[in-house]
N, C-alpha and C positions, 0 to 999 in steps of 0.2 A: 580774318586770318585763316589761311588754308591749313588744314591738318597735314601732318607728314604722310599719312596714308592716302589722302586725296591728291597731294602733289605727286606721289609715286604712281598713283593710278593714271595720271595724265601722261607721264613719261613712259614710253614703251621701249624696253631694252631688247635688242635682238637676242635670240637664244644662243646659249653657249655652244661652241663647236664640239662635236663628238668625233673622236678619233676614228679614222677609217681603218686604222691598223697598218696603213702604208705610210712610211715616214716621208716619202717624196710628196705624196698627195697632201698630207697634213702640213708639211712645211710650206707648200704652195698656198694652201688655205690661209696660213698665217700671213704670208706676203700679201695676199689679196685683202685681208682684213685691214692691214696697215694702210691700204689705199684710202680708207675712210678718213684718215687723218688729213689728207690733202683737201677733202671737200667739206669737212665739218668746220664751221667758223667758230671762233672763240666767242663764247657766250657774252662776256663782258663788253666786247666790241659791239656785238649786235644789240645788246640791251641799251647801250649808250648811243646808238645810231651813228657810230663812227663809220665814215665812208670806207669802202673797200676793206671790210674786216679781214684780219689775218686768219688763216686756218690754224688748226692745232699744229700741223707739221711746219707751217711758216714759223710759228712760235718756237718750236723745238729746234729748228735749224738756226734761228737767230740766236737763241741761247747758247748753242754749241759754238757759234762763231764768236760771240761775246766772251765765252770762256777762253777761247784761244787768244784773245786780245789782252788778257790780264798779264801784267808784268811781274806779279808777286812770285818770286822764285821758290817760296816755301809751299806753294800749292802744287798739287798733283793735277796739272792742267789736262793731261790726257784723260784722267779719270773724270774730271769736270765735264769734258766734252762728251764722254760716254754717258754720264749721268744726265746731261742736258738732252741727249737723244732718247733716253728711256723714261725720263721722269713723268711724261704724260702718255706713255704707251697704252695704258689701260683705257684711255679715252677713245681708242679705236673701237672698243666694245661698248663702253657705257656713255660716251659723249662727254662734253664739257659741262659737268654738273655745276650749276650756280646756286649760291645760297638762297636766292629768291624762290627756288623750286621747293623749298621746305624739306629737302632730304637731309637728314641729320649727318653730321660729320662721321659718326660711327657707321651709319648705313652706306655713306659714300665710300668710306674706307673698305667696308665689306665687299661692296660691288666691285671696286677696283682690284682688290686682292683676289677675288674670285676670277676676274678677267685675266689677271696676270698668271694665276695658277693654271688657267685653261690654256693660255698661250704656251707656257713652259711644259706642262705635262701632256696635254692632248695634241698639241700642234707641233711642238719642237722636241717632244719625246725625251725631255730631261738631258738634252745634249749639253756639252760644255758651254756652248754659246748661250743656250737658254738659261743655264744656271748662273752665268755671269750677268745676264740681263736682270734676272730676278734679284740677285745680290745687290746690284746697283740700285734697282728700284726700291728695294726694302731699305737700304741705307738712306736713300733720299727721303722716303716716307717716315722713317724712324728718326730722322734728323741727327744721326750719329755717324759721321764719317769715321772710317777706320784710320785714315791718314789725313793730314791737312788737305782740304779741298774747299771749294767754294760752297758746295752743298746748298742747303736752304737759304743761307744769307744772300747768296748770289742769285738764286732763282726766285726768291720771294718777289711777288709782283707788287708788293706794297713798298714803294720807295722809302718811306720814312723808317721802315724796319730793317733795311739793309745794313749789315754790320761791317762788311768789308770796305775799308776806306776808299780804295780806288773805285770800286763799283758804286759806292755811295756818291762819289764825285760825278760819275757818269749819270747817275739818277738826277742829281742836282742840275747838271747841264741840260738834261732832257726836260726837266720841269721848267727851267728858264726858257728853253726853246718853245715849249708849249704855251707859256704865258705870252711870249712875244708874238707867236702866231695868233693866239686868241686876241691880243690887243690889236693886231693888224686886221684881223677879220672883223672885229667890232668897229674899227675905224672905217673899213670899207663899207660895212653895212650902214653905218650912221651918216656917212658923207656922200 
């Protein structure tokens, strides 16, 4: 078993951004860091050898569109869409940390919080947009929506743990489709 410090020593995190003092320069640096989300593949997909693994931004976009598709009128869908867009933003700095890396949940949370604070304070200079991003991210991380929203139950990647009825049905449909595709692939392989 790999110790937490050994796993961390293998993973190299880019240095945090230091403000130049010029808000335009710092804002552009934030926009450029976001580009990493397009190229960083989701760790679970890569670890499971899934062909054409989605990127972190692919995932965030898909979650935002799924949030738009919910018919539950009691939910704040606009907020859900924004939350989907920011929920993995810290991964632009720290990457998609997987449990197999041996990084504790507390350390992962610390690294992601540090990244978000860096974005908000050093790059976006505590602008209203930056504060909104941080508020949404914290709400998602704390699992305490201020108003009804899909929050964690919607975005949780573990289908059996989804609590929202409509989204749970989508998950069941997806699992059925995967099973059918797996059965078809096994049939093709064996015949």
